[in-house]
N, C-alpha and C positions, 0 to 999 in steps of 0.2 A: 711240627716234625712227628714223623711216625715213631711210636714208642711201643716196644716189645715189653710187656710186663708178665713176670712169672710169679704166680701166686700158689702157696701151698696151704691148701685149706686146713682149718683148725690147727695152725702151727703150735701155739702153746701146749696143746694137747699132745701132738706128735713130738714136740721138744722133750716132754715129760716122759715119753715112752723111750725115746733115745737115750737120754741121760740117766733117769731114774727107774726106767723098767716099768712103769705103769702102763697097762695094756690099753692102747688107744681104742681097741675094738670094743671095751667095756663102757658103760656109762661112766664118764669121767668129766668134772668141772673144774676149770681153773678160776680161782678166786682172787680178787684183789679188793680191799677196803669192804669185805663181805659181800660182794657182788659177783656173779659169774661174769667174766671177760671172754670166755671161750668154753665150748663144751664139744664132746665127741658126738657123731651121728647118733650112738646108741643112747646117749642122754637125750638129744632132741627129739627121738622117738617118743620117749617118756614125758615130753612136754617141758623140759628144761631149755630155757632160752638166756641168751646174753641180757645182762641188766637185773635178773632175779637176785634177790636176797638169798644167803646160803640156806636159811630155814625152808623158804618156798620152794628152793630146787630140791632139798632133800625130802620135802613132802611130796612132791611129784614123782621123785625117784629114790625110793628108801635105800637102795643099793647102789647110790651114787658114790664114787670115788672123788674126794676133794683133794685138789692140788693147789698149793699157793703159787701165786703169780712170782716168777722170777725172770726178769728181763734178762740178766746174765746167761741163765740157762738156755733161754729162747735164742739168744745171739750166738752162743758157742755151737749149740746144735745146727745152726743155720749155715754155718761156715762151710762144711762140706758140700752143700747143696750150691752155694756162690761159687765153689771152686769147680764143680761140675758144669755150670754154666759158662764159666770163664774157660773152661777147656775146649769149648766150641764157639765161643763168641768174645770179643773184647768190650771193653767200657762199661761193664756190670756196676750198677750203683745199688747199694741196699737202700730201699725205702724204709723197711722195719723189718724184723725178723719174720720170715714166712714170705716176705715179698721183695723182689728185686727187678729191676728196669735196666733196659738199654735201649739204644737206638735200632730201630728195626733194619735199617738200610744195609749194614755190612752183612749180618748173618742171612738176610733174604737174598743179597746178591750171591753169597757164597753158596747156599744151599739150593738156589734156584727158585726163590719165591717165599713169600711171608709164611704160607702154610706149611711148606717143607721145613723152614727154619724153626717154627713152633713145634713141629713134630719131632725134629732132631733134638731139641732142647729137653722136651719132656722125657723122651727116651734115655737121654745122657743122665738126667736126674734120677730116673728109675733105675737105670743100670748102675750107676756108681753109689746111690745112697738108698736104694729101695724106698723111696718117698713119692707119694703122688703129687702132682702138680698140674696146673691149668695154666696156659698162656692167652693173654688176650692182646690185641694189637689194635691201636687206633691212634689219633692225634692226640698226643698229651698224656700225662700220667694218669690223670683223673679218669678219662674216658677209657684207657687201656685197663685201668683197674677193673671198672665195671665191665669191660670186655672179657677179661679174665675170669671174673666170677661167672660169666655166662659161657666161658670157654669159646669166644667168638672172634673172629677177625673181621673188623670193621672195613670195608672196602675204603680205598683213599677217596676222600672228599665226602665221605658217608658219616663222618662224625658228628656233626650238627644233628642230622636226623636221628642217630642212634640216640644221642644225649636227650633230644626232645621227648623220646618216648619212654625215657627212664622214670620211674615213680619219685616223688619228691623225697622220699626216704633216702634215697641214693646220696643225698648230701652229707647224710651222717650227723645231723644236727636235729634231734628230735624236737626241740622247742620251736625251732624256726619251722620244721616240717608240720608240726601241729598247727602253728599260726597260718601257714600258708593253705593247708586243708581247710581250716575255717573260713578262709577267704575264698575258698572254691578251687584252688590250685591243687591238680593231682599229679602233674607230671613236671619234669624240668623245663620243658617246652613251655608250659603254661606260666611257670615262674619267669622264664626269660621274656616273656611277652608283656609282663607287666610294666606299666610306665614308671620311670624312676621316682616320680613323686609319690 
């Protein structure tokens, strides 16, 4: 099934700005269990990355603003975004705060194509919520998530090739990715080509 996925980059940082007034344009890191779970673009420029410990992040960026992870805040702040998507399309499912998905068929028929539907949804979110978003369309939620991060619409039937070209880190499982790299696998296609044994 063709899935249209809406992704709002750095959502925990954006939610902290919406709810708590923390400026998302400044170096900001959201921490959970003393590790960075999200950071702003300004923080990434200074070398802050997901997974860093608090002290390491602060040593890379001394003016870093630290915000505690708050799933409730993230969910509450995402509700208007979901409402904006629902104002132009039906069947919206929240994957997690910052990400929602729906079947691409309805909106693409209504707006005259997948690209037009994606543009309309991004415009509606920007207009109603003043939030940046990206849309990806592919077969299935996993592929649509990767497509959204790249801002791509994968052509019908093109999902297997799109996934095959993705780096092994796209799995989101660092230990598995490390093992597969040591075995010589660099892409999801190479991983899929491995014999089951």
